[in-house]
C-alpha positions in Angstrom: -138.3 -29.9 -126.1 -138.7 -33.6 -125.7 -142.7 -33.6 -126.9 -141.3 -32.1 -129.6 -139.7 -35.0 -131.1 -142.0 -37.5 -132.9 -142.1 -40.9 -131.4 -142.4 -44.3 -133.3 -144.2 -47.6 -131.7 -141.7 -50.3 -133.0 -143.6 -52.8 -130.7 -146.0 -52.4 -128.1 -143.0 -51.6 -125.0 -140.6 -50.1 -127.6 -141.2 -46.7 -128.5 -138.2 -44.7 -130.1 -137.5 -41.4 -131.1 -137.8 -40.7 -134.9 -134.5 -39.2 -135.3 -131.7 -42.1 -133.5 -128.4 -40.7 -132.9 -125.8 -42.9 -134.7 -122.8 -43.6 -132.6 -120.6 -45.1 -135.9 -118.6 -42.2 -136.0 -117.0 -43.1 -132.7 -114.6 -45.6 -134.7 -114.1 -43.2 -136.7 -113.1 -40.6 -133.6 -110.7 -43.5 -132.3 -108.8 -44.1 -135.6 -104.9 -44.8 -135.4 -105.2 -45.5 -131.8 -107.1 -42.6 -130.6 -109.0 -42.7 -127.1 -112.0 -41.3 -125.9 -112.3 -40.5 -122.5 -115.6 -42.8 -122.2 -117.3 -40.4 -119.3 -116.7 -37.5 -120.7 -118.1 -38.7 -123.8 -121.2 -40.6 -122.3 -121.9 -37.3 -120.8 -121.9 -35.9 -124.3 -125.1 -38.1 -124.7 -127.3 -36.0 -121.8 -128.1 -33.0 -124.4 -129.6 -35.6 -127.1 -131.9 -37.1 -124.3 -132.8 -33.8 -122.8 -134.1 -32.6 -126.5 -136.1 -36.0 -126.8 -133.8 -38.0 -128.9 -133.4 -40.8 -126.9 -132.9 -43.6 -128.9 -129.1 -44.4 -129.9 -127.7 -46.9 -132.5 -124.5 -48.7 -132.5 -122.5 -52.2 -133.5 -120.4 -54.1 -132.1 -117.5 -52.6 -134.6 -118.1 -49.1 -133.6 -115.0 -48.8 -131.4 -116.2 -48.1 -127.7 -119.9 -46.8 -128.7 -121.5 -49.7 -126.8 -119.3 -48.9 -124.0 -120.0 -45.4 -123.9 -123.4 -45.8 -124.0 -123.5 -48.4 -121.6 -122.2 -45.6 -119.2 -124.8 -43.4 -119.5 -127.2 -45.6 -119.1 -125.6 -46.8 -115.8 -125.2 -43.1 -114.6 -128.7 -41.6 -116.0 -130.9 -44.7 -116.0 -131.9 -47.8 -117.8 -135.3 -46.5 -118.8 -134.2 -43.1 -120.3 -132.7 -44.4 -123.0 -133.1 -47.3 -126.0 -129.6 -48.6 -127.4 -129.8 -50.2 -130.4 -126.9 -52.3 -131.2 -125.5 -54.6 -134.1 -123.8 -58.1 -134.2 -122.1 -58.4 -137.6 -120.0 -61.5 -137.6 -117.1 -62.8 -139.6 -118.4 -65.0 -142.5 -119.1 -69.0 -141.9 -121.0 -71.0 -139.4 -120.8 -69.9 -135.7 -122.1 -72.3 -132.6 -124.4 -71.8 -130.1 -121.4 -71.0 -127.5 -120.0 -68.4 -130.1 -123.4 -66.7 -130.3 -124.1 -66.6 -126.8 -120.2 -65.1 -126.3 -121.3 -62.5 -128.6 -124.1 -61.6 -127.2 -122.8 -61.7 -123.9 -120.0 -59.6 -124.9 -122.5 -56.5 -125.9 -124.1 -57.2 -122.7 -121.0 -56.4 -121.1 -120.0 -53.5 -122.5 -123.4 -52.1 -122.2 -123.5 -53.0 -118.5 -127.1 -54.6 -119.5 -129.3 -57.6 -118.3 -131.0 -57.0 -121.8 -130.4 -55.7 -125.3 -133.3 -53.7 -126.6 -132.5 -54.6 -130.3 -130.2 -56.6 -131.9 -129.9 -56.3 -135.4 -127.9 -59.2 -137.1 -126.1 -59.0 -140.5 -124.7 -61.7 -142.8 -122.7 -61.4 -145.2 -123.8 -64.3 -147.4 -126.8 -65.3 -148.2 -125.7 -68.6 -150.0 -124.2 -70.2 -147.0 -127.1 -71.1 -144.6 -125.0 -71.0 -141.5 -126.4 -67.6 -140.9 -129.8 -69.2 -140.1 -128.3 -71.3 -137.6 -126.8 -68.4 -135.9 -130.5 -66.4 -136.5 -131.7 -69.6 -134.4 -129.5 -69.4 -131.7 -130.3 -65.8 -131.5 -134.1 -66.5 -131.4 -133.3 -69.1 -128.7 -131.6 -66.0 -126.8 -134.5 -63.8 -127.3 -136.6 -66.2 -125.5 -134.1 -66.4 -122.5 -134.9 -62.6 -122.1 -131.1 -61.6 -123.2 -132.5 -60.0 -126.1 -135.9 -57.7 -126.3 -135.9 -57.7 -130.0 -134.4 -59.0 -133.0 -134.1 -57.0 -136.0 -131.6 -57.2 -139.7 -129.2 -54.9 -141.2 -128.3 -54.2 -144.5 -131.2 -57.2 -145.8 -132.4 -57.3 -149.0 -136.3 -57.7 -150.1 -135.9 -60.7 -151.0 -134.2 -62.3 -148.3 -136.3 -60.4 -145.3 -139.3 -61.5 -146.9 -138.2 -65.3 -146.9 -136.9 -64.8 -143.4 -140.7 -63.4 -142.3 -142.5 -66.4 -144.1 -140.1 -69.0 -142.1 -141.2 -67.8 -139.3 -138.2 -65.7 -137.7 -139.5 -62.9 -135.2 -138.1 -59.2 -137.2 -139.2 -56.3 -136.4 -137.0 -54.3 -138.2 -134.6 -53.3 -141.2 -131.7 -51.3 -140.9 -130.7 -49.9 -144.5 -129.5 -47.1 -146.6 -132.1 -44.8 -147.5 -132.0 -41.0 -148.9 -132.5 -39.2 -151.7 -129.3 -40.5 -153.4 -130.2 -44.1 -152.5 -133.7 -44.9 -153.4 -133.5 -48.7 -153.5 -135.7 -49.5 -150.3 -138.4 -47.7 -152.4 -137.6 -49.2 -155.7 -137.3 -52.8 -155.0 -140.1 -53.5 -152.6 -138.5 -53.2 -149.1 -141.2 -50.2 -147.9 -144.2 -52.4 -149.2 -143.2 -55.6 -147.7 -142.1 -53.8 -144.2 -145.5 -52.0 -144.2 -147.3 -55.1 -144.7 -145.6 -57.1 -142.3 -145.1 -54.2 -139.0 -141.5 -54.7 -139.8 -139.7 -50.8 -139.0 -137.5 -49.6 -141.4 -134.2 -47.7 -140.1 -132.8 -45.7 -142.5 -129.3 -44.9 -142.3 -126.9 -42.6 -144.9 -130.3 -40.2 -145.0 -127.6 -37.1 -145.6 -125.2 -39.4 -147.0 -122.4 -38.4 -145.2 -123.1 -34.4 -145.3 -123.3 -34.1 -149.0 -127.2 -33.3 -148.8 -126.3 -29.9 -146.9 -126.0 -26.5 -147.5 -122.0 -27.2 -147.2 -121.9 -28.8 -150.9 -124.5 -26.7 -152.8 -122.9 -25.2 -155.8 -119.4 -26.1 -154.4 -116.8 -27.4 -157.0 -116.2 -31.3 -157.1 -113.9 -32.7 -154.3 -110.6 -34.2 -154.8 -112.4 -37.8 -154.1 -109.1 -39.8 -153.0 -108.5 -36.7 -150.0 -111.6 -37.0 -148.0 -112.1 -36.2 -144.3 -114.1 -39.2 -143.1 -115.4 -42.3 -144.0 -118.6 -41.1 -144.4 -117.7 -38.8 -147.1 -115.4 -41.8 -149.0 -118.3 -43.7 -148.9 -121.2 -41.7 -149.9 -118.7 -40.1 -152.3 -119.0 -43.2 -154.3 -123.0 -43.7 -154.4 -122.9 -39.8 -156.0 -120.5 -41.5 -158.7 -123.0 -44.3 -159.3 -126.2 -41.9 -159.1 -124.5 -40.2 -162.1 -121.8 -37.9 -160.5 -121.5 -34.1 -159.2 -123.2 -32.4 -161.7 -126.7 -34.6 -161.1 -125.8 -34.1 -157.7 -126.0 -30.4 -157.8 -129.0 -30.4 -159.7 -130.4 -32.5 -157.0 -128.9 -30.1 -154.5 -130.6 -27.1 -156.2 -133.9 -28.7 -155.5 -133.6 -29.2 -151.9 -132.2 -25.6 -151.4 -135.5 -24.3 -153.2 -137.6 -26.7 -151.0 -135.7 -25.7 -147.9 -136.1 -22.0 -148.6 -139.9 -22.1 -149.1 -140.2 -23.7 -144.9 -137.0 -21.7 -143.4 -135.8 -24.9 -142.9 -132.0 -26.5 -143.8 -131.6 -28.5 -146.4 -130.5 -31.3 -144.4 -134.1 -31.2 -143.0 -135.8 -31.5 -146.1 -133.7 -34.5 -147.2 -134.6 -36.0 -144.0 -138.4 -35.5 -143.7 -138.9 -36.8 -147.2 -137.7 -39.8 -145.8 -139.6 -39.9 -142.5 -142.7 -39.5 -145.1 -142.2 -43.1 -146.9 -143.9 -46.0 -145.6 -142.6 -48.1 -143.0 -140.0 -45.6 -141.9 -140.2 -45.6 -138.1 -136.6 -43.4 -137.9 -133.3 -41.8 -139.7 -129.8 -42.6 -138.3 -128.2 -39.1 -138.1 -124.3 -39.6 -137.0 -123.2 -37.7 -134.2 -119.6 -37.1 -133.2 -120.2 -36.7 -129.5 -119.2 -33.7 -128.0 -117.5 -32.2 -131.2 -120.1 -31.9 -134.0 -123.6 -32.0 -132.9 -126.7 -31.2 -135.1 -129.7 -31.3 -132.0 -131.2 -27.9 -132.7 -131.5 -28.3 -136.7 -132.7 -32.1 -135.9 -135.6 -30.5 -133.7 -136.5 -28.2 -136.6 -137.7 -31.6 -138.7 -140.9 -31.8 -136.1 -141.9 -28.3 -137.0 -142.7 -28.5 -140.6 -144.1 -30.5 -143.4 -143.7 -31.4 -146.9 -146.2 -30.4 -149.4 -147.5 -32.3 -152.3 -145.5 -30.1 -154.4 -142.9 -30.2 -152.3 -142.6 -34.1 -153.4 -143.5 -33.6 -156.6 -140.5 -31.3 -157.3 -138.0 -33.6 -155.3 -139.6 -36.8 -157.3 -138.8 -34.8 -160.5 -134.9 -34.2 -159.5 -134.4 -38.2 -158.2 -135.6 -39.5 -161.6 -132.6 -37.8 -163.0 -130.1 -39.8 -160.6 -128.9 -43.1 -161.9 -130.5 -45.8 -159.7 -128.2 -47.3 -157.3 -127.5 -50.7 -158.7 -128.8 -53.6 -156.7 -131.2 -54.2 -153.5 -130.8 -52.9 -150.0 -127.3 -54.4 -148.8 -125.8 -55.4 -152.0 -122.9 -53.0 -151.6 -121.7 -54.8 -149.2 -122.4 -58.4 -150.9 -121.6 -57.4 -154.6 -119.5 -54.7 -157.0 -119.8 -52.0 -156.9 -118.9 -52.0 -153.3 -120.2 -49.0 -152.3 -118.0 -48.9 -149.4 -115.5 -46.4 -147.3 -112.7 -48.9 -149.2 -114.6 -49.6 -152.3 -114.2 -52.8 -150.9 -114.7 -55.3 -148.2 -111.1 -55.1 -146.7 -112.4 -53.3 -143.9 -114.6 -55.6 -143.2 -113.5 -59.0 -143.6 -110.5 -60.9 -144.6 -112.1 -63.8 -146.4 -115.3 -65.5 -147.7 -115.5 -69.1 -146.5 -117.0 -71.5 -148.5 -120.5 -72.8 -148.3 -120.2 -76.1 -148.2 -117.7 -78.8 -148.3 -116.2 -80.7 -151.1 -114.6 -84.2 -152.1 -113.3 -85.7 -155.0 -114.8 -87.9 -156.7 -114.2 -90.4 -159.9 -112.3 -89.6 -163.0 -111.6 -85.9 -161.7 -115.0 -84.9 -160.5 -115.4 -82.9 -157.3 -118.7 -83.6 -155.8 -120.2 -80.9 -152.9 -122.9 -82.2 -150.1 -125.2 -79.3 -148.5 -125.8 -82.0 -145.6 -129.3 -82.9 -145.8 -130.5 -86.6 -144.8 -131.3 -87.7 -148.5 -127.9 -87.2 -150.6 -126.5 -90.1 -148.0 -129.9 -91.8 -148.1 -130.6 -91.4 -151.9 -126.8 -91.8 -152.6 -126.4 -88.3 -154.7 -124.4 -85.0 -154.3 -126.1 -81.6 -154.2 -123.4 -80.7 -157.1 -121.2 -82.3 -159.1 -118.1 -80.3 -161.5 -116.3 -82.2 -164.1 -114.2 -79.6 -165.6 -115.8 -76.8 -166.7 -119.1 -78.3 -166.5 -121.1 -78.0 -163.2 -124.9 -79.8 -162.6 -126.7 -78.9 -159.6 -129.1 -81.6 -158.2 -133.4 -81.2 -158.1 -133.0 -78.6 -154.8 -136.0 -77.7 -152.6 -136.3 -75.3 -149.5 -134.8 -77.7 -147.1 -132.6 -76.7 -144.2 -131.9 -79.3 -141.5 -135.0 -80.5 -140.6 -136.9 -77.3 -141.6 -138.8 -76.0 -144.7 -137.6 -72.3 -145.3 -140.0 -69.9 -146.8 -143.1 -71.6 -145.0 -146.3 -72.1 -147.6 -144.8 -69.0 -149.7 -143.6 -70.3 -153.2 -141.4 -67.3 -154.0 -139.6 -67.1 -150.9 -138.9 -71.2 -150.9 -137.8 -70.1 -154.3 -135.8 -67.5 -153.0 -134.0 -70.3 -150.5 -133.7 -72.9 -153.1 -131.4 -70.6 -155.4 -129.4 -69.8 -152.2 -128.9 -73.2 -151.6 -127.6 -73.5 -155.4 -125.6 -70.9 -155.4 -123.9 -72.0 -152.3 -123.1 -75.2 -154.4 -121.1 -73.1 -156.7 -119.6 -71.0 -155.0 -118.2 -74.0 -153.0 -117.0 -75.0 -156.3 -115.4 -72.0 -157.2 -118.3 -70.7 -159.8 -121.4 -68.6 -159.2 -124.8 -67.5 -160.4 -123.0 -65.6 -163.5 -122.2 -69.3 -164.8 -125.6 -70.7 -164.8 -126.5 -71.6 -168.3 -129.9 -73.6 -167.7 -132.3 -73.8 -164.7 -135.6 -75.9 -164.2 -138.2 -75.8 -162.1 -140.5 -78.3 -160.8 -143.9 -77.2 -159.3 -146.8 -79.1 -157.6 -149.4 -77.0 -158.7 -149.4 -74.5 -161.6 -151.2 -72.0 -159.8 -147.6 -71.3 -158.5 -146.1 -70.3 -161.3 -146.1 -66.7 -161.1 -144.5 -65.7 -157.5 -142.0 -68.1 -158.9 -141.1 -67.0 -162.2 -140.9 -63.8 -160.6 -138.6 -64.7 -157.7 -136.5 -66.7 -160.6 -136.8 -63.4 -162.4 -135.3 -61.3 -159.6 -132.4 -63.7 -159.3 -131.5 -64.1 -162.9 -132.6 -60.8 -164.5 -129.2 -59.7 -165.9 -128.1 -64.0 -166.2 -130.9 -65.1 -168.4 -130.4 -68.8 -168.7 -132.1 -71.3 -170.5 -135.1 -72.3 -168.5 -137.9 -74.8 -168.2 -140.7 -74.3 -166.1 -143.2 -77.9 -165.6 -146.0 -79.3 -163.2 -144.2 -82.4 -161.4 -145.1 -84.4 -158.3 -142.4 -82.9 -156.0 -141.5 -85.1 -152.9 -142.7 -84.1 -150.0 -146.2 -82.0 -149.0 -144.7 -79.1 -147.8 -142.9 -78.7 -150.8 -143.9 -76.2 -153.2 -140.8 -75.8 -155.6 -137.9 -77.8 -156.9 -135.2 -76.4 -159.1 -131.8 -77.9 -160.8 -129.1 -76.0 -162.8 -126.3 -76.3 -165.1 -123.4 -73.8 -165.1 -120.3 -73.6 -167.2 -117.1 -71.8 -166.2 -113.8 -71.9 -166.8 -111.1 -74.2 -164.5 
């Protein structure tokens, strides 16, 4: 059976099974103080490995998943499995020692000398301290504590900016299913394919809603669901147009599944596996309790035809698109999480930058660049309801973010402006005017497209001019004005 499972080469020395076993349900199984027997649960991994499903996905907050997987690897051989984990730190800065401690904790829990893949999540792009954390992680990779770095729940604009900035990222784990086509609709698949970045898709069967269990069934009581996964993906269903729209999709999936003699889950998963840059899908398992190995093996015994794809895509066109880009469900409303907000994930969101009182009731923000002190200016100033953000370039510390890509530089500049606004109690929604200065007018289109992507629903007044931007490496400079209530 091992030969049946398709493999994907994420890197020359990292081959994975295209169905990864997700261990997030360990946390659900350990709810309310319940304890799993780590050795017995680890042994429940063995049938997966024997079937060819050798890759497991976990995280620092998936209960004791790292301990269980580490115990299996120690008992059965480190080379028999690929163990991927995530680090989801609290928002805000982390010192080098803090980052090292977090990585060491994962190593200790997994009884490992090196992490196969560490996937990093940040909560707020407007707080540039996440870039410092990534720098520290890259240092630990160079030391050999991390084999490869990936991202999780990162949107297209920011993954592109990180790649252009020189970060060595080989994967991005995002929600991607028949219900949730954001990775396809917003350019994520194209970006990853062009940069040899593997997409790892989770939520592919939407907590079980894309299976026979729910086909032709009445709408459930959304307030009394069995699992966190159902709570979460119930919100996706309602955002996509509701139960009747889901049933329309399920009817098509059921018809396609019948033609091939496979399960509906097989069809939902195979469709995602067929998409460009998708290296694997993550299917959750309740180890020792609810297992779908045999059904998952069927994935590799059939192919979807062109007609199948056409019928599925016609059904998808009748759904409402999930708003935003990949990962936005963790950063802005609507929060498509089990709780419907971020209360299960974090307690507070710190201010990206420090503020201080100025003269005449003004509040000043500094982003910490050396030029602010040299030239005697603030990144932003709030006076009453009005906020003025100074001309901003893609500077972080002594680096230029976005490399030589004008669109990527623009995205980081807008992040920096957003960070200044957040520090003053405002947001991009409050922006009423932007001014963009270009070194080379040939760069106008990627810069305008980046501006359009971030301000599409805000529509501030805008001026774009050619100007002598200071600094050879800087392609774009931008300033903004905002109005908000006190």
